[in-house]
N, C-alpha and C positions, 0 to 999 in steps of 0.2 A: 421590360418584359411585361406583357399584358396577356391575360387569359381569355378564353372566348366567351366567358360570362364576366360581366362587370359587377353584378350583384355578389357573386361568390367572393370577390375580393373583400367587400364590406363585411359579409357574413363571417368569413374566416378570421378577419381581423378582430371582430367582436368576440369570436370564440376563445381567441388567444388571450384577449383581455379578461375574459370571464375565467379562464384557467389560472391567470396569474392570481386572481383574488379567491380562487376556489378553495374550500376547507380541505382538509387532508383526505377525508373519506369520499370525495365527490367522484361519482362515476359518470364517464362521458361515453356516449354511443357515437362512434365514428365509422363512416364508410371508407372504403378504399379511396374513393374519389375525394373525399374530404382530406384525407392524409396526403394525397398527391398534391393537391393545391397547397396546402400548409407547408409541405416541404419545399416546394418551388419558391414559396414567399420567404421562408425563414431558414432553410437548411445553410449552415455555415460553410459547408464546402461549395455549394452553389454560389453563395455570396463572395467567397474568395476568388473562384475562377471567373466570376463576372467582372472582376477588376482587370483582367488580362486584356479584353478587347478595348476597354477604357483607356489603358495605358498605350496599346498599339494604335488607337486613334491619335493620341497626342503625339506619338513618334511619327505617324504619317504627316501629321500637321507640320511638325518640325521639318520634315523632309521637303515639304514645299517651301520652306523658308529660304532655301537655296536660291530662289527667284525673287527674294525680297531685294529691292535696290538699296544701296547704301548712299547716304549723304556724307559728303567729304567737304569740310571746311578748313582751309589752311590759311596761315598768316606768317610770312616769312620775311626776315630782314637779313640783307646780305651787304657786306662791305668789301670793296675791291681797291686795293692799293697797287696801281699800275705803275711799274718802274720805267716804262717808256722804253726808249732805245738809245744806244751809244753811237754818237756821230763818229764816223771813221776818220774824219779830218781833225776835228777838234778834240775828240776824246771825251767830251762832256755828254752827260745823260740829258735827253730832252724827250719832252712829250709825256712827262709823268702826270699822274691824276689820282685823285682820290674821290670814289663815288659810292654812293649808297643806293640800294634798290629795295624798295618795300613792295611786297606782293600779297595779294588777297585772292583766294581762289576756291569759291564754292563749285561743287561738282557732284554728279550723280553717277554711280557705277553699278553694275549688276550683270546678271546672266540670264539669257533667254532659254526657253525650254528646249531649243534645237541646238544648244551647245555655244551660241554666239555670246561672247562678252562684249559690253559696250561701256564706254566712258564718255560722259558729256561734261565738259569742263568749261568754266568761265575764269579768266585770269585778268587781274587788274594790277598793273606796275606803276610805281612812282619812282622815278630816277632823279637823284640830286647828286651834285658834286662838281668838281672842277671841269669835267668834260662838257658841261652843259651851260650854255650862255645865260639861259634864263634861270629862274629860280627852280624849276622843276620840270620834268618832262613825264607825260602820262601816256601808258600804252595799255591796250585792251586786247583781248583775244577770246574767241568763243569757238570751240572745236568739238567735233564728234569722232570718236575712234571706235571701230568694229574689229573684233578678231574672230575669224570663223575657221574652226579646225576642219581640214580637209581629209585627214586620214585617222590618226589617233584621236580619239574623243569626239569624232564626227558622228557616228551612229549612236554611241552611248558614252557617256561620262560618268564621273563619280557621282555628280548630283542625280542624274536620271537613273543611275544604277541603284542608289539609294532609295530613291522614290519608289521604283519598281519593286524593291525588296520590301519596303514598308507596307505596300499594298498587299503583297502576298502575306506578310506576317500578320496583318490585320485579319485576313481570311482565316489563316491558320489558327489564330488565337479565338476567333469566333467558333471555329469547328471544335476546339479544345473545350470552350465553354459548353457547347452543345453536347459534346461527349460526356462531360461531367454531369449535365442534366440528365442524360440518358442513364448513366450509373446511378445517380441518386434515385431517379424514378423507379428503376429496376429494384434497387435496394429497399425502397419503401414497399413495393409490391412483396418481395420475399419476406421482408420483416412482418408484414401485415398477415401474410398466409401462415407464418410461424406462430403469430399471435392467436389467429383463429384456431389453428391446430392445438395450441396449449390450452386455450379456453374450452375447447371440445373435449380435450383430454382430461381437463378437471371434471367435466360431467361424467365421462366414462368411469374415472375413479370414484366419483361420488356415488355413481349407481353401483359400482362394484363393492364399495363399503357398505351401502345399503343392503345389498344382497347378503353380504357377509354377516352383518349384524342380524338381519332378519333370520338367516339360517342358525346363527348362534342362539337367538332367542328360542327358536323352535327346538333345537337340539337340547337346551337346558330343561325344557318342559318334558321332553321325552326321557332325559336322564333322571329328573325328579320322580317320574312314575315308573322308573325301571325298565323302560323299553330299550334304552340305549345305555351302553357302559360309559363311565365317567371319562374314559380316554377319548370318547367321541367329542365330548364337550371341549377338552383340551385342544383337539385339532381345530374345532370351530372357532375357539378364541385365538388360536395362533393364526388362522387365516384372516379374521377380522383386524388383528393387529397389523398383519403384513399389508392389508388393503389400506389401513390408515396411514401407514408409513409412505406407501406409494402415492397417497393423495397429497401428503405434505410435500413430497419431492415435486410432484406435478404443480403445485402452488408455487413452490420457489422458481420452477422453470418459467411459469406464467410471468412472474414478477421481472425475470430476467428479459423475456421477450417484450414486455411492455417498455422497459428502459431502452432496449435497442431501437424501438420504434420512436419512443420519445426523442432520442438522440438525433434522429433524422428530421424531425418535425419542427424543431424549436432551436433558437439561439439562446434560449434562457432556460436551462434544464430545471433550475430551482423552482421556476414557476410552474412546471408540470410535475415536479416530484411526487407531489401528494395525490395527483388525480389518477384514477383508474381508468384505463381505456377498454371500452367494451366494443368489439367488433360488431358492426351492424350487418355485415355481409354474411351470407351462408355459402359455403363452398360446395359446389356440386360439379361432379366430372361429367362434362358434356363433350360429345365427340367434336374433334376439329380436324379439317382437312390438313393433313402434314405430308408435304412433298419436298424432297431436297432441292430440286431443280428451281422452282419458283422462288424458294427461300435464298438459294445461291444468288439468283438474280437481284432479289432486293438487297441482300447483303453487300454485293460488290457495288451497287449503284448508291446506297444510302448510309453504309456504316462510316461514321464520322472519322475514325482512325485511317480508313482507307482514303478518304477524301483529303485528310491532312497530309498523308504520305504522297498523294499525287501532286498537291500544291508544293510540297517540299521538292519534288522532282522538277516542277516548273521553276522553283527557285534556283535549282542547280543550272537549269537552262539559262536563266538570266546571268548567273555568275559566269557560266562558260562564254556566253556572248560578250560579256563585258572584258574578261581576261584576254579573250582572243583579240579584241580590239586594241588592248593595251600592248600587244606585241608589235603593233605597227609603228612606223616612224611618225613623229609629230610633224605635220606640215600645216602651217597656219597662214591664212590670208589676212594681212593687216591693212586697213584703210583708215585714213584721217582725212577729215575735211573741216575747214573753218574760216574765219574771217578775222582780221586784225585791224586795230585802228590805232591812231596816234594824235595827240593834241596837247594843248597847253592845260587841259583839265580832263577829268573823267568823262564829262559830258561829250566833249569833241571827239574823244576816242570812241566812245560808244555810238556816236552818230556815224562814224566810219564803218562800224560793224553792221549796223542796222541797214545801211544803204549798200553793203557788200562791195565796198570800194577796194579792199585788199584781201582777196580770197587766197587761201593756200590749201593745198592737199598733198597726200602722199599715199603711196601703196607699196606693199612689199610681200614677199613670200619668205617665211622663216621656216627652215628645216632643222629639226633636232632629232637625233637618234643615239640613245645610249649605247656605246660600244660593249658587245656581248649581250646586253639586254637580258640577264639571266634571271632577274627577278620576275619580269613579265612571263618569260617562258616558263618558269618554275611554277607560278601561280596558274597558269593556263593547264599544265600537265596535272597539277594537284586537283583542279577542279574536275577535269575529265575523270580522274580516278574517283573522286567524290560522287560524280553523277552515276558511274558504274555501280558504286556501292548503294546508291539510293535506289536504283533500279532493281537490284537484287533484294534489297529490304522490302520494296513494294511487292515484288513477286512472292517472297516468303509471307508476308503479311495476307495477301490475297489467299495464298494456300491455307495458312492458319485459319483464316476466316471461314474458309470452305469447310475445312475439317471441324472447326467449332459448330458451324451450323449443322453439318451432318450429324454430329453427335447429339446436338440439342433436338433435332427432329426425331432421332432414334429414341432418345431418353423420353420425350414426350409421349411418343407411341407406347414405349414400355410401361410408363407410369399410368397411362390411361388403362391399358389392359391389367395393370396390377391393381388400379382401384376397383375395376369390374370383378376381379378374383377375390380381393379382400371383402368386398360388399357380400358376395356369395358365401365366403367363409364365415362372415359374421352371422348371416342369416342361418347357416347350418349349425353354428355354435349356439344360437339361441334356441333352436329347435331341440339340439341334443340335450341342453340343460333342462329344458322344459320337460322332456321325456324322462330324463334320469331322475328329476324331482318327483315325478309321479311314481316311477318305480321304487323310489326310497320311501315314499308314503305307503306303499303296498308292501314294503318290507322286502323288496327284491333288489335292492342296491345298498351301497354303503355311503356313509358321510364322505370318505375320502374320495370317492368317485365324483361325488357332487361338487366338492370343493375344487377338485381338479378341473371339472368342466366350467366352474365359475371362473376360474384363472384363465382358461382357454377363451371364454367369451370376452373377458376384459382385454386380453391381448388381441382378439380378433377385432374387437371395437376400435382399439387404439391404432391397430395396423390399417383398418380401413380410412381413418382420419388422416393417418400418416400418408397414405398412398394419394388421397384426393388432394392433400396440400402440396405433396410433391409434384403432382400433375400440373396444378396451377403454377408452381415454381418453375417447372420445366418450360411451360409456355412463356413466362416472363423472361426466362433466360433465352429462349429462342428469339423473342422480339428484340432483346438487347443485342444479340449476335447479328440479327438482320438490320439494325438501325432503325426499327420501326417502333421504338418504344412509345414515342409521343403520339404517332398516328393511331396506334392500337388503343391507347387510353384517351384518345379525342382530346389531347392537350395542344395548346398553341403557345409557343414562346418566341417572343420577338426581342432581338438583341439591340439595345440602343447605345 
């Protein structure tokens, strides 16, 4: 895997090294782009899924091994005790012999990509015994044998079938890896937006606590001079304590969001456990063109899960073709051609072979058909059912993707409208609090009303940040549904 910037890889590696040596209170300013690159380099799920294509490549390489030739070396010793024949007149046995034959036979055997099997054999024999007048007789032969299937195993055999499946499986494993990368990138985006929201929420509750404490201080002064009753001070103290409790809860939520993001960025959580992640990006709800039809087209064309399902359907087609061929009778054309030699030593026999003095050849048609052939027919019918099932699964997945994209488009539209509405609500809440505080100073309002408006402002500010973060999360989910996560984040992933 390589990214579209080489400098980034070095930079982020140094960042991780610095994090590993960082003191417990170190704060690190990170952008979303930083986090995405770190996750692609270090995320454990990505590293695990990356092994899939690597294993599939070895499986494919192993499938090509079906065409590796085999070297055959043989050394055989045979003894023959021939009882001869019985003479019908005398009744005595005649023509008995005791012979030894030593044979040496190097050869090469293999399979060709179009289904032809070949056998190249050289045989050397040394015959000794009572049948030979001299001390030994030497025979040699060199032969070539080819077997070509004409029906069963002609278009496709088990080796070609395994090779084709391995190619499809490699593509499927690469898409599975790509799908995992998409999921991790989207997860980093969602986690980062949650971290931004949690960080902003801290500021909201800090501001809320500051307002509550400021109001408490002002209320105490007024109680001291007798302008307000002591009960008003208790109300202000209660409000300040509530705001402090809310801030503590928001700080704990921020820590949880940090851990969630760290878990996606590193394979060594301990190295990052003490670091505090500070989001560098500011979330702003900008309008985006959101239309279902273009998103549907992108999703149907780019979604890795759909591409995997279509490859699985092609895989079923390969199986259907193979098992259909296996139903045929086996009709093989067999041909052999060679030369033989004979002499008082191996050299004389070999000389006969090289000069082609004693050629031999044969050809034959061999027909084989298993009666009933139930296994082949059952495999073919089972594969037809499996293909029908894969077709339905693909159709369902396509429909699920369309529904998912449509929901994502509508959710993004809704979250954008919600972000605009919450922004206005926050502005109104600020104006209302400011006006009510002036009324309180003029003696025309009560502390209870002001405290209520402070709570309303805190809620409005938090709701605005929630809506903006949700809008960005909706866009990230839409990109994941479309299969355009890498494209939208300008990331390049190469599978090696």
